[in-house]
Residue frames relative to the residue before (quaternion, step in Angstrom):
aa qw qx qy qz dx dy dz
M 1.0000 0.0000 0.0000 0.0000 0.00 0.00 0.00
I 0.1424 -0.7640 0.6255 0.0697 3.56 -0.97 0.95
L 0.1315 -0.7951 0.5914 0.0260 3.55 -0.76 1.14
T 0.1495 -0.7700 0.6148 0.0825 3.56 -0.94 0.92
I 0.1431 -0.7828 0.6022 0.0642 3.57 -0.99 0.89
D 0.2699 -0.7457 0.5918 0.1442 3.55 -0.91 1.00
G 0.0880 -0.8226 0.5615 0.0174 3.57 -0.47 1.22
S 0.3477 0.7904 -0.4600 0.2067 3.59 1.26 0.19
N 0.7798 0.3263 -0.1733 0.5054 3.58 1.01 -0.74
S 0.5087 0.6057 -0.4413 0.4238 3.59 1.25 0.26
R 0.1725 0.8552 -0.4561 0.1755 3.54 0.46 1.27
S 0.6798 0.4903 -0.3063 0.4514 3.61 0.99 -0.71
G 0.7338 -0.4359 0.2961 0.4288 3.54 -1.32 0.21
G 0.6982 0.4806 -0.2752 0.4537 3.55 0.88 -0.99
A 0.6682 0.5046 -0.3003 0.4569 3.58 0.97 -0.87
V 0.6506 0.4915 -0.3104 0.4887 3.59 1.01 -0.80
T 0.6238 0.5382 -0.3326 0.4589 3.58 1.00 -0.81
Y 0.6631 0.5161 -0.3093 0.4453 3.57 0.90 -0.92
L 0.7462 0.4321 -0.2531 0.4386 3.56 0.60 -1.12
S 0.6496 0.5140 -0.3280 0.4540 3.60 0.97 -0.76
N 0.6831 0.4661 -0.2946 0.4789 3.60 0.91 -0.83
L 0.6003 0.5688 -0.3584 0.4332 3.57 1.03 -0.78
L 0.7321 0.4186 -0.2346 0.4835 3.59 0.87 -0.94
N 0.6421 0.5356 -0.3349 0.4343 3.59 1.01 -0.69
Y 0.7448 0.3690 -0.2091 0.5152 3.59 1.13 -0.62
A 0.4934 0.7109 -0.4019 0.2994 3.59 1.27 -0.11
E 0.0593 -0.7337 0.6741 0.0616 3.51 -1.33 0.57
P 0.0558 -0.8782 0.4741 0.0305 3.57 0.67 1.13
E 0.5389 0.6371 -0.4086 0.3697 3.61 1.16 -0.48
K 0.5948 0.5870 -0.3541 0.4198 3.57 1.12 -0.68
C 0.7249 0.4065 -0.2267 0.5078 3.59 1.17 -0.58
G 0.5990 -0.5892 0.3631 0.4028 3.58 1.23 0.15
I 0.5126 0.6036 -0.4366 0.4270 3.58 1.24 0.36
K 0.1932 -0.8413 0.4964 0.0921 3.58 -0.24 1.23
K 0.8120 0.0752 -0.0256 0.5783 3.59 1.15 -0.50
I 0.1041 -0.7597 0.6391 0.0594 3.54 -1.13 0.79
V 0.1301 -0.7684 0.6237 0.0595 3.56 -0.91 0.99
L 0.0928 -0.8062 0.5843 0.0079 3.57 -0.67 1.15
F 0.1497 -0.7522 0.6369 0.0789 3.56 -0.85 1.04
G 0.1693 0.8254 -0.5174 0.1492 3.58 -0.64 1.06
H 0.5300 -0.5913 0.5048 0.3386 3.52 -1.41 0.06
S 0.7139 -0.4968 0.2850 0.4029 3.58 -1.22 0.42
N 0.6809 0.5054 -0.3067 0.4323 3.60 0.93 -0.84
L 0.6393 0.4963 -0.3256 0.4889 3.59 1.20 -0.41
L 0.7080 0.5035 -0.2818 0.4071 3.57 0.72 -1.07
K 0.6241 0.5698 -0.3551 0.3997 3.60 1.05 -0.61
F 0.6758 0.4882 -0.2957 0.4664 3.61 1.22 -0.37
I 0.6637 0.5221 -0.2906 0.4500 3.58 1.26 -0.18
K 0.4035 -0.7315 0.5051 0.2168 3.56 -0.85 1.02
E 0.5207 -0.6300 0.4802 0.3185 3.53 -1.18 0.64
K 0.0339 -0.7792 0.6256 -0.0180 3.56 -1.02 0.90
E 0.6078 -0.5743 0.3995 0.3759 3.56 -1.15 0.56
W 0.7368 0.4281 -0.2220 0.4739 3.56 1.03 -0.82
L 0.6689 0.5118 -0.2803 0.4605 3.58 1.30 -0.14
Q 0.1000 -0.7624 0.6379 0.0439 3.54 -0.92 1.00
M 0.1333 -0.8034 0.5788 0.0430 3.56 -0.50 1.21
V 0.0983 -0.8072 0.5821 0.0050 3.56 -0.72 1.11
F 0.2366 -0.7696 0.5802 0.1233 3.56 -0.61 1.16
E 0.1162 -0.7813 0.6123 0.0342 3.54 -0.83 1.06
P 0.4010 -0.7534 0.4643 0.2367 3.66 -0.35 1.20
Q 0.6083 0.5747 -0.3594 0.4130 3.61 1.04 -0.67
L 0.6428 0.5466 -0.3204 0.4306 3.58 1.16 -0.55
D 0.6142 0.5067 -0.3539 0.4907 3.58 1.29 -0.05
R 0.6089 0.5577 -0.3395 0.4505 3.58 1.32 0.00
P 0.7194 -0.4468 0.2993 0.4396 3.64 -1.25 0.15
L 0.7728 -0.4299 0.2426 0.3988 3.53 -1.34 0.41
P 0.6543 0.5178 -0.3617 0.4158 3.69 0.73 -0.80
F 0.6585 0.4963 -0.3090 0.4739 3.60 1.03 -0.77
R 0.6488 0.5170 -0.3208 0.4570 3.58 1.01 -0.77
L 0.6606 0.4970 -0.3108 0.4690 3.57 0.98 -0.81
R 0.6194 0.5338 -0.3473 0.4591 3.58 1.00 -0.74
W 0.6425 0.5111 -0.3190 0.4735 3.57 0.97 -0.85
L 0.6762 0.5074 -0.2998 0.4422 3.58 0.87 -0.94
W 0.7386 0.4421 -0.2382 0.4497 3.58 0.83 -0.96
I 0.7896 0.3365 -0.1571 0.4884 3.59 0.97 -0.84
V 0.7616 0.3945 -0.2057 0.4712 3.58 0.80 -1.01
F 0.6658 0.5605 -0.3136 0.3797 3.57 0.78 -1.06
P 0.6638 0.5115 -0.3438 0.4238 3.67 0.79 -0.83
K 0.6603 0.5071 -0.3095 0.4593 3.59 1.13 -0.58
L 0.6663 0.5317 -0.2941 0.4323 3.59 1.21 -0.49
I 0.7275 0.4646 -0.2262 0.4513 3.57 1.20 -0.37
E 0.2926 0.8123 -0.4721 0.1783 3.57 1.25 0.30
N 0.7165 0.4288 -0.2563 0.4869 3.61 1.11 -0.58
S 0.5266 0.6453 -0.4035 0.3787 3.59 1.26 0.06
D 0.4051 -0.7007 0.5348 0.2428 3.55 -1.24 0.52
L 0.7935 0.0253 0.0375 0.6069 3.57 1.14 -0.72
V 0.2097 -0.7627 0.6006 0.1169 3.57 -1.15 0.68
F 0.1875 -0.7512 0.6243 0.1036 3.56 -1.09 0.84
L 0.1222 -0.8096 0.5738 0.0188 3.57 -0.73 1.16
P 0.1494 -0.8251 0.5389 0.0807 3.64 0.14 1.21
G 0.6808 0.4961 -0.2882 0.4554 3.59 1.12 -0.65
A 0.2940 -0.8215 0.4452 0.2012 3.56 1.35 -0.29
N 0.3656 0.6775 -0.5434 0.3348 3.60 1.05 0.66
Y 0.4521 -0.7144 0.4569 0.2765 3.58 -0.76 0.98
V 0.0862 0.7485 -0.6549 0.0588 3.53 -1.13 0.84
D 0.4505 -0.7009 0.4888 0.2584 3.56 -0.97 0.88
L 0.0551 0.8184 -0.5635 0.0981 3.58 -0.34 1.27
K 0.4066 -0.6861 0.5461 0.2564 3.56 -1.15 0.67
I 0.6477 0.4981 -0.2968 0.4943 3.55 1.25 -0.49
P 0.5213 -0.6379 0.4494 0.3455 3.66 -0.94 0.74
Y 0.0729 -0.8127 0.5775 0.0253 3.55 -1.07 0.71
V 0.2830 -0.7201 0.6149 0.1524 3.51 -1.38 0.48
S 0.1405 -0.7987 0.5818 0.0621 3.57 -0.99 0.81
I 0.2039 -0.7513 0.6115 0.1412 3.55 -1.35 0.18
S 0.3761 -0.7111 0.5483 0.2286 3.57 -1.06 0.75
Q 0.0806 0.8218 -0.5555 0.0980 3.57 -0.48 1.23
N 0.7318 0.3100 -0.2190 0.5660 3.58 1.26 0.13
L 0.1810 -0.8359 0.5136 0.0684 3.54 -0.20 1.29
L 0.4943 0.7014 -0.4182 0.2979 3.60 1.17 -0.45
P 0.6681 0.5019 -0.3422 0.4298 3.67 0.82 -0.76
F 0.7394 0.4015 -0.2193 0.4939 3.59 1.18 -0.48
S 0.6633 0.5073 -0.2967 0.4633 3.59 1.26 0.02
D 0.6285 -0.5360 0.4143 0.3821 3.54 -1.31 0.25
A 0.5168 0.6676 -0.4122 0.3426 3.60 1.20 -0.41
R 0.5808 0.5963 -0.3852 0.3984 3.61 1.08 -0.58
K 0.5980 0.5838 -0.3597 0.4149 3.60 1.16 -0.55
M 0.5484 0.6344 -0.3873 0.3831 3.59 1.21 -0.41
F 0.6539 0.5469 -0.3121 0.4194 3.58 1.17 -0.52
G 0.3835 -0.7714 0.4502 0.2350 3.57 1.31 0.04
F 0.7306 -0.3558 0.3166 0.4893 3.55 -1.19 -0.69
S 0.3616 0.7321 -0.4820 0.3178 3.58 0.23 1.29
K 0.6656 -0.4775 0.3843 0.4257 3.56 -1.32 0.24
R 0.6274 0.5484 -0.3419 0.4344 3.58 1.00 -0.79
R 0.6476 0.5134 -0.3210 0.4625 3.57 0.96 -0.85
F 0.6698 0.4888 -0.3069 0.4671 3.61 0.91 -0.87
R 0.5999 0.5559 -0.3571 0.4512 3.57 1.10 -0.64
Y 0.6868 0.4703 -0.2889 0.4728 3.58 0.91 -0.88
E 0.6132 0.5318 -0.3551 0.4638 3.58 1.08 -0.60
Y 0.6320 0.5095 -0.3258 0.4846 3.58 1.04 -0.77
L 0.6643 0.5110 -0.3092 0.4495 3.59 0.88 -0.93
R 0.6137 0.5477 -0.3564 0.4431 3.56 1.04 -0.70
L 0.6723 0.4834 -0.2940 0.4774 3.60 0.94 -0.86
S 0.6894 0.4944 -0.2794 0.4497 3.56 0.87 -1.02
Q 0.7081 0.4536 -0.2733 0.4670 3.57 0.84 -0.96
S 0.5987 0.5542 -0.3674 0.4466 3.60 1.03 -0.66
K 0.6735 0.4848 -0.2936 0.4746 3.56 0.92 -0.91
C 0.6257 0.5382 -0.3257 0.4612 3.56 1.06 -0.78
F 0.6814 0.4884 -0.2899 0.4616 3.58 0.86 -0.97
E 0.6793 0.5209 -0.2931 0.4259 3.57 0.90 -0.95
K 0.7393 0.3874 -0.2185 0.5056 3.57 1.13 -0.61
S 0.4586 0.6869 -0.4438 0.3477 3.59 1.29 0.06
R 0.4722 -0.6302 0.5264 0.3205 3.54 -1.16 0.59
G 0.7951 -0.0108 0.0204 0.6060 3.56 1.08 -0.72
M 0.1505 -0.7977 0.5809 0.0601 3.56 -1.19 0.50
I 0.2371 -0.7670 0.5875 0.1012 3.54 -1.07 0.90
F 0.0848 -0.7558 0.6470 0.0545 3.54 -1.12 0.80
P 0.4501 -0.7046 0.4715 0.2804 3.63 -1.01 0.70
N 0.8007 0.0128 0.0070 0.5988 3.61 1.24 -0.32
N 0.6691 -0.5150 0.3643 0.3930 3.57 -1.30 0.28
Y 0.6167 0.5675 -0.3533 0.4157 3.58 1.02 -0.76
T 0.6675 0.4865 -0.2961 0.4797 3.58 0.87 -0.94
K 0.6261 0.5447 -0.3314 0.4488 3.57 0.98 -0.84
K 0.6739 0.5048 -0.3008 0.4480 3.59 0.85 -0.95
V 0.6794 0.5008 -0.2969 0.4466 3.59 0.84 -0.99
V 0.7179 0.4608 -0.2649 0.4496 3.60 0.80 -1.00
L 0.6816 0.5045 -0.3117 0.4287 3.59 0.81 -0.95
E 0.6026 0.5630 -0.3565 0.4390 3.59 1.12 -0.58
K 0.7028 0.4593 -0.2580 0.4781 3.60 1.18 -0.53
L 0.6293 0.5565 -0.3387 0.4237 3.61 1.21 -0.27
K 0.4748 -0.6516 0.5104 0.2991 3.56 -1.16 0.63
K 0.7955 0.0523 0.0150 0.6036 3.56 1.11 -0.73
A 0.2853 -0.7629 0.5579 0.1595 3.57 -0.81 0.99
P 0.5555 -0.5877 0.4533 0.3749 3.61 -1.08 0.58
N 0.5802 -0.6047 0.4198 0.3485 3.57 -1.16 0.55
L 0.7670 0.2735 -0.1465 0.5616 3.57 1.07 -0.75
I 0.0486 0.7957 -0.5968 0.0908 3.55 -0.68 1.16
K 0.0037 -0.8041 0.5934 -0.0363 3.57 -0.94 0.88
I 0.2655 -0.7270 0.6084 0.1755 3.57 -1.01 0.83
I 0.0758 0.7841 -0.6070 0.1043 3.55 -0.65 1.19
P 0.2779 -0.7786 0.5370 0.1678 3.63 -0.29 1.16
H 0.5148 -0.6029 0.5074 0.3376 3.54 -1.21 0.53
G 0.4692 -0.6796 0.4876 0.2832 3.56 -1.29 0.06
I 0.3458 -0.6844 0.5911 0.2502 3.53 -1.38 0.00
P 0.4443 -0.6969 0.4843 0.2870 3.63 -0.68 0.99
K 0.5900 -0.6234 0.3930 0.3299 3.57 -1.04 0.83
R 0.6042 0.5986 -0.3612 0.3823 3.59 1.09 -0.59
F 0.6199 0.5546 -0.3489 0.4317 3.62 1.22 -0.29
F 0.6144 0.6111 -0.3530 0.3529 3.59 1.13 -0.45
F 0.1319 0.7400 -0.6458 0.1342 3.51 -0.82 1.21
K 0.4669 -0.6738 0.4830 0.3077 3.59 -0.82 0.89
P 0.5986 -0.5853 0.3996 0.3733 3.61 -1.03 0.70
K 0.5053 -0.6419 0.4937 0.2982 3.53 -1.15 0.73
V 0.5541 -0.5321 0.5001 0.3997 3.52 -1.32 0.22
Q 0.3468 -0.7707 0.5009 0.1866 3.57 -0.63 1.13
K 0.2084 -0.7773 0.5858 0.0963 3.56 -1.12 0.78
W 0.5624 -0.5861 0.4594 0.3593 3.55 -1.22 0.51
L 0.6614 -0.5427 0.3557 0.3762 3.55 -1.19 0.60
R 0.6136 0.5816 -0.3523 0.4015 3.60 1.07 -0.68
N 0.6147 0.5579 -0.3469 0.4366 3.59 1.23 -0.30
Y 0.6607 0.4759 -0.3020 0.4958 3.57 1.32 -0.11
S 0.0481 -0.7755 0.6291 0.0208 3.56 -1.27 0.48
N 0.6821 -0.4630 0.3483 0.4461 3.57 -1.26 0.09
E 0.6389 0.5034 -0.3211 0.4851 3.58 1.20 -0.50
K 0.7665 0.1297 -0.0761 0.6244 3.59 1.17 -0.69
P 0.0322 -0.8782 0.4771 -0.0019 3.56 0.51 1.21
F 0.5201 -0.5485 0.5435 0.3651 3.50 -1.45 0.16
K 0.1757 -0.8528 0.4900 0.0415 3.59 -0.41 1.25
F 0.1848 -0.7675 0.6097 0.0719 3.54 -0.87 1.11
F 0.1514 -0.7722 0.6124 0.0753 3.54 -1.20 0.64
F 0.0095 -0.7661 0.6426 0.0091 3.57 -1.14 0.72
S 0.0388 -0.8024 0.5947 -0.0316 3.55 -0.38 1.28
S 0.3958 0.6885 -0.5226 0.3103 3.57 -0.50 1.19
A 0.5820 -0.5731 0.4365 0.3772 3.57 -1.11 0.62
I 0.4601 -0.6924 0.4874 0.2671 3.57 -1.02 0.82
S 0.2562 0.7466 -0.5793 0.2033 3.57 -0.55 1.18
I 0.7110 -0.5246 0.2900 0.3677 3.51 -1.27 0.50
Y 0.7212 0.4603 -0.2496 0.4534 3.60 1.00 -0.78
K 0.5992 0.5633 -0.3592 0.4412 3.58 1.29 0.20
Y 0.3274 -0.8251 0.4282 0.1692 3.55 1.38 0.03
H 0.1182 0.8195 -0.5477 0.1205 3.59 0.94 0.85
S 0.6659 0.5306 -0.3179 0.4171 3.59 0.90 -0.91
N 0.6392 0.5179 -0.3308 0.4623 3.59 1.04 -0.69
V 0.6048 0.5387 -0.3524 0.4689 3.58 1.13 -0.61
V 0.6268 0.5299 -0.3291 0.4669 3.58 1.03 -0.81
K 0.6508 0.5145 -0.3140 0.4617 3.60 0.92 -0.90
A 0.6519 0.5172 -0.3137 0.4573 3.57 0.97 -0.85
F 0.6806 0.4809 -0.2999 0.4643 3.59 0.92 -0.83
S 0.5814 0.5550 -0.3732 0.4634 3.57 1.17 -0.49
I 0.6384 0.5150 -0.3111 0.4800 3.57 1.02 -0.83
L 0.6639 0.5190 -0.2995 0.4474 3.56 0.93 -0.92
R 0.6478 0.5080 -0.3226 0.4672 3.58 1.00 -0.76
K 0.6446 0.5094 -0.3191 0.4725 3.58 1.04 -0.76
M 0.6403 0.5083 -0.3110 0.4847 3.56 1.22 -0.54
G 0.5937 -0.6178 0.3401 0.3875 3.58 1.28 -0.10
Y 0.4759 0.6774 -0.4497 0.3353 3.60 1.21 0.14
P 0.3405 -0.7598 0.5203 0.1898 3.62 -0.75 1.03
I 0.3317 0.7519 -0.4951 0.2819 3.58 0.46 1.20
T 0.1340 -0.7624 0.6260 0.0944 3.55 -1.26 0.50
L 0.2157 -0.7734 0.5878 0.0988 3.54 -1.30 0.38
D 0.0660 -0.7784 0.6239 0.0221 3.56 -0.91 0.98
F 0.2016 -0.7489 0.6216 0.1100 3.55 -1.03 0.92
A 0.0383 0.7593 -0.6493 -0.0199 3.55 -1.24 0.50
G 0.4457 0.6949 -0.4881 0.2833 3.57 -1.01 0.74
D 0.6089 -0.5484 0.4328 0.3758 3.52 -1.29 0.41
I 0.4420 -0.6336 0.5516 0.3145 3.55 -1.26 0.38
S 0.1566 -0.8305 0.5321 0.0508 3.55 -0.05 1.31
Y 0.7935 0.0854 -0.0057 0.6025 3.57 1.06 -0.80
L 0.4118 -0.7759 0.4230 0.2227 3.57 -0.26 1.31
P 0.6415 0.5112 -0.3574 0.4465 3.67 0.85 -0.75
A 0.6383 0.5170 -0.3332 0.4629 3.61 1.03 -0.70
F 0.6487 0.5057 -0.3199 0.4703 3.59 1.01 -0.75
R 0.6384 0.5196 -0.3303 0.4619 3.58 0.99 -0.79
H 0.6467 0.5106 -0.3152 0.4708 3.56 1.03 -0.81
L 0.6365 0.5185 -0.3251 0.4694 3.58 1.02 -0.78
S 0.6569 0.5131 -0.3137 0.4548 3.59 0.90 -0.91
K 0.6519 0.5096 -0.3067 0.4704 3.57 0.99 -0.85
T 0.6484 0.5209 -0.3160 0.4565 3.58 0.98 -0.85
I 0.6478 0.5090 -0.3211 0.4670 3.59 0.96 -0.83
K 0.6510 0.5167 -0.3223 0.4531 3.62 0.96 -0.81
I 0.6605 0.5028 -0.3066 0.4657 3.58 1.07 -0.71
Y 0.8041 0.3382 -0.1502 0.4653 3.57 0.75 -1.06
D 0.8007 0.0633 -0.0416 0.5942 3.60 1.18 -0.41
P 0.0695 -0.8622 0.5009 0.0290 3.59 0.62 1.14
D 0.7289 0.4100 -0.2334 0.4961 3.60 1.11 -0.60
N 0.4078 -0.7383 0.4483 0.2958 3.58 1.31 0.15
N 0.1920 0.8044 -0.5304 0.1866 3.54 0.88 1.00
F 0.8356 0.1119 -0.0430 0.5362 3.59 1.06 -0.65
V 0.7398 0.3129 -0.2250 0.5515 3.61 1.25 -0.03
R 0.0344 0.7854 -0.6168 0.0372 3.56 -1.00 0.92
Y 0.2190 -0.7150 0.6415 0.1711 3.52 -1.20 0.62
L 0.2712 -0.8201 0.4903 0.1161 3.57 -0.46 1.22
G 0.5177 -0.6370 0.4177 0.3896 3.57 1.27 -0.21
S 0.6741 -0.4596 0.3799 0.4359 3.52 -1.32 -0.36
I 0.1758 -0.7934 0.5790 0.0660 3.56 -0.67 1.14
P 0.5018 -0.6480 0.4666 0.3325 3.66 -0.79 0.90
Y 0.5508 -0.6555 0.4067 0.3186 3.55 -0.89 0.98
G 0.6494 0.5336 -0.3204 0.4369 3.58 1.08 -0.64
E 0.7263 0.4124 -0.2341 0.4976 3.59 1.26 -0.22
I 0.5645 0.6757 -0.3811 0.2821 3.57 1.12 -0.61
H 0.5509 0.6161 -0.4088 0.3870 3.62 1.12 -0.46
N 0.6172 0.5575 -0.3475 0.4330 3.58 1.15 -0.55
L 0.6148 0.5669 -0.3486 0.4231 3.59 1.19 -0.48
Y 0.6258 0.5929 -0.3551 0.3616 3.57 0.86 -0.96
K 0.6875 0.5119 -0.2970 0.4209 3.59 0.89 -0.89
N 0.6153 0.5595 -0.3496 0.4315 3.61 1.27 -0.17
Y 0.6936 0.4864 -0.2560 0.4656 3.60 1.29 -0.16
D 0.4814 -0.6818 0.4898 0.2519 3.51 -1.36 0.37
A 0.8015 -0.0053 0.0223 0.5975 3.59 1.16 -0.48
F 0.3043 -0.7365 0.5809 0.1662 3.53 -1.34 0.35
I 0.1294 -0.7714 0.6176 0.0817 3.55 -1.05 0.80
F 0.0924 -0.8002 0.5925 -0.0100 3.55 -0.92 1.00
S 0.0072 -0.8599 0.5080 -0.0500 3.58 -0.24 1.26
S 0.3918 0.7249 -0.4801 0.3009 3.59 1.21 0.37
T 0.2345 -0.7775 0.5671 0.1377 3.57 -1.20 0.56
C 0.7648 0.2400 -0.1784 0.5706 3.59 1.23 0.17
E 0.2298 0.7482 -0.5864 0.2085 3.56 -0.37 1.26
T 0.4004 -0.6989 0.5366 0.2514 3.54 -1.14 0.65
F 0.7977 0.0756 -0.0406 0.5969 3.58 1.04 -0.76
G 0.2712 -0.7944 0.5034 0.2048 3.60 0.92 -0.83
F 0.0554 -0.8460 0.5302 0.0093 3.58 0.68 1.10
P 0.6744 0.5001 -0.3359 0.4270 3.67 0.75 -0.88
L 0.6204 0.5478 -0.3447 0.4429 3.58 1.04 -0.73
F 0.6771 0.4747 -0.2862 0.4841 3.57 0.93 -0.89
E 0.6264 0.5378 -0.3381 0.4518 3.58 1.03 -0.73
A 0.6496 0.5066 -0.3101 0.4745 3.57 1.02 -0.80
M 0.6245 0.5350 -0.3293 0.4640 3.58 1.03 -0.80
A 0.6884 0.4808 -0.2778 0.4666 3.57 0.88 -0.97
S 0.6788 0.4927 -0.2825 0.4655 3.57 1.13 -0.65
G 0.5339 -0.6852 0.3730 0.3260 3.57 1.28 0.18
L 0.4653 0.6876 -0.4460 0.3343 3.59 1.16 0.47
P 0.4347 -0.6430 0.5494 0.3094 3.60 -1.03 0.69
V 0.2166 -0.8184 0.5296 0.0528 3.57 -0.93 0.94
V 0.0961 -0.7035 0.6951 0.1127 3.53 -1.26 0.64
A 0.0567 -0.8572 0.5090 -0.0539 3.58 -0.78 0.99
S 0.5775 -0.5579 0.4750 0.3600 3.52 -1.30 0.49
D 0.4100 -0.7303 0.5053 0.2079 3.52 -1.08 0.80
F 0.3839 0.6674 -0.5785 0.2693 3.58 -0.34 1.28
G 0.8045 -0.3958 0.1682 0.4096 3.53 -1.31 0.34
L 0.6989 0.4808 -0.2975 0.4380 3.57 0.82 -0.92
T 0.6652 0.4922 -0.3247 0.4581 3.60 0.87 -0.85
R 0.6081 0.5438 -0.3470 0.4627 3.59 1.08 -0.67
E 0.6707 0.4948 -0.3000 0.4640 3.58 0.97 -0.86
I 0.7081 0.4650 -0.2655 0.4603 3.58 0.93 -0.86
L 0.8155 0.3270 -0.1334 0.4586 3.55 0.68 -1.14
G 0.2399 -0.7806 0.5421 0.1982 3.59 1.09 -0.54
E 0.7847 -0.2584 0.2254 0.5165 3.55 -0.72 -1.10
N 0.5567 0.6487 -0.3685 0.3654 3.58 1.29 0.00
T 0.6784 0.3747 -0.3355 0.5355 3.55 0.75 1.11
I 0.3605 -0.6451 0.5959 0.3143 3.55 -1.36 -0.23
Y 0.2568 -0.8093 0.5154 0.1162 3.58 -0.56 1.16
F 0.0185 -0.7728 0.6340 0.0197 3.53 -1.31 0.48
D 0.4458 -0.6236 0.5611 0.3123 3.53 -1.33 0.28
P 0.3366 -0.7929 0.4656 0.2031 3.64 -0.34 1.17
R 0.5690 0.5858 -0.3886 0.4268 3.58 1.25 -0.18
K 0.7349 0.3679 -0.1912 0.5366 3.58 1.31 -0.36
P 0.3515 -0.7683 0.4933 0.2072 3.61 -0.24 1.23
E 0.6216 0.5598 -0.3566 0.4160 3.60 1.03 -0.68
E 0.6421 0.5006 -0.3300 0.4778 3.61 1.11 -0.59
I 0.5925 0.5401 -0.3587 0.4782 3.59 1.13 -0.61
V 0.6212 0.5447 -0.3270 0.4588 3.57 1.02 -0.85
E 0.6799 0.4979 -0.2972 0.4489 3.59 0.80 -0.98
A 0.6569 0.5144 -0.3131 0.4537 3.60 0.96 -0.85
V 0.6719 0.4942 -0.2991 0.4634 3.58 0.91 -0.91
V 0.6271 0.5365 -0.3353 0.4543 3.59 0.97 -0.81
R 0.6504 0.5154 -0.3190 0.4578 3.60 0.88 -0.90
L 0.6870 0.4930 -0.2941 0.4455 3.57 0.92 -0.87
V 0.7360 0.4443 -0.2669 0.4355 3.57 0.67 -1.04
E 0.6931 0.4880 -0.2898 0.4443 3.60 1.07 -0.61
D 0.7399 0.3758 -0.2156 0.5147 3.60 1.18 -0.33
K 0.2820 -0.7938 0.5222 0.1328 3.56 -0.11 1.33
N 0.6723 0.5104 -0.3005 0.4440 3.59 0.91 -0.89
L 0.6370 0.5172 -0.3249 0.4704 3.59 1.05 -0.76
R 0.6219 0.5372 -0.3349 0.4609 3.58 1.00 -0.80
E 0.6652 0.5124 -0.2982 0.4540 3.54 0.92 -0.91
E 0.6564 0.5149 -0.3041 0.4600 3.58 0.96 -0.89
I 0.6659 0.4997 -0.3000 0.4657 3.58 0.93 -0.92
A 0.6734 0.5166 -0.3027 0.4336 3.57 0.85 -0.98
W 0.7167 0.4480 -0.2686 0.4621 3.60 0.80 -0.97
S 0.6290 0.5375 -0.3453 0.4430 3.61 0.98 -0.75
N 0.7104 0.4444 -0.2621 0.4786 3.58 0.89 -0.91
Y 0.5920 0.5609 -0.3601 0.4531 3.58 1.11 -0.63
R 0.6724 0.4806 -0.2980 0.4777 3.58 0.90 -0.89
K 0.6491 0.5204 -0.3185 0.4544 3.59 0.98 -0.82
S 0.6405 0.5613 -0.3305 0.4067 3.60 0.97 -0.82
K 0.5958 0.5941 -0.3615 0.4018 3.60 1.14 -0.50
D 0.5745 0.5839 -0.3803 0.4294 3.59 1.25 -0.21
Y 0.6936 0.4671 -0.2648 0.4802 3.59 1.24 -0.33
S 0.1446 0.7897 -0.5780 0.1463 3.58 -0.28 1.28
W 0.5274 -0.6316 0.4665 0.3244 3.55 -1.15 0.65
E 0.5718 0.5740 -0.3897 0.4379 3.59 1.12 -0.52
K 0.6737 0.4859 -0.2843 0.4788 3.57 0.94 -0.93
C 0.6390 0.5287 -0.3214 0.4570 3.59 0.97 -0.86
A 0.6815 0.4856 -0.2928 0.4625 3.59 0.85 -0.95
D 0.6510 0.5264 -0.3189 0.4443 3.58 0.91 -0.91
E 0.7000 0.4613 -0.2733 0.4718 3.60 0.83 -0.96
T 0.6338 0.5491 -0.3355 0.4293 3.59 1.03 -0.75
F 0.7312 0.4236 -0.2576 0.4685 3.59 0.77 -0.97
K 0.5760 0.5397 -0.3822 0.4805 3.59 1.16 -0.40
F 0.6625 0.4996 -0.3024 0.4691 3.58 1.00 -0.83
L 0.6310 0.5298 -0.3341 0.4576 3.59 0.99 -0.78
K 0.6507 0.4952 -0.3138 0.4825 3.60 1.00 -0.81
L 0.6204 0.5381 -0.3353 0.4617 3.58 1.03 -0.76
C 0.6542 0.5196 -0.3120 0.4524 3.59 0.96 -0.88
L 0.6557 0.4979 -0.3193 0.4692 3.57 1.01 -0.73
D 0.7139 0.4748 -0.2551 0.4471 3.58 0.93 -0.92
S 0.5790 0.6146 -0.3785 0.3791 3.58 1.16 -0.51
D 0.2883 -0.7477 0.5765 0.1594 3.55 -0.96 0.90
L 0.0202 0.8398 -0.5379 0.0714 3.56 0.05 1.34
């Protein structure tokens, strides 16, 4: 069996993380897959290790803007896969193929209400296009992978026809993120000189409510709580970053308790988590939520926004809040920092749960499913 993978649309941090780890941990020979051909752009291929069964093909057009990438996908790609038995489309951009293909849902924004937050903008039109393209891709797939039940429910409700073969396969967490939870201390052991430090690692975008978190921490500092907050992440949506920067200048002009650390290379960010006392997660639209899992594996107690995915992942092992309401963020943070025993319970429960998510397991289940899709007589 020869499997071809289209890496043209695996461009963001999460998509690159998924595909690179999937291939780095893969043992496809066990499933009868003798060769994998990956077409990709330079930023994707540099993260993937060389394997005897893997042929990596750099396509210069994939380093260019979207119109060039789509032209390559629609016109060039179908001609390059004539000797393949099955195609895997992690980016889920629709392309008319004679060969059966399998897709995966890795971008929930086109199917969620969060896309409406972008108003009348290029970003909004992009998500509307992706919704049409990905819907058609999913509907014509021989098989489809979802990382969790929440994503499956949201996407399938929007499709006219679901694929016959569907599998839930969670992503993994790299071993370098795992640190046992710290011994928790009472709030009286902290001060403005040695504060209780929160971390939020996530791309800066409008539906993640970074600015409301800043407002909440300003209230908490005025209440006398010795806490600080550090953000890290790519600038996914420039207007959201500008709003965050403006909010920080208003509420903490001297950066006494809020800092934006910028974009941290993924290969280094695991070293940051162990420097903090807790993690805050205020996003309302995620397909998998890599930062949330990374925080769990790093042994940090978590407070989180209340929506379907966080409920599925964390269950009762967190304190929920509505990120649209800074006062609810305040209440959640107060409950966490004032209760040492609750912090300990949350940290250990999520740490143990995070061990169920490995890239070895993800890769094994994925390639078994791909072989099943090829063998199925539909």
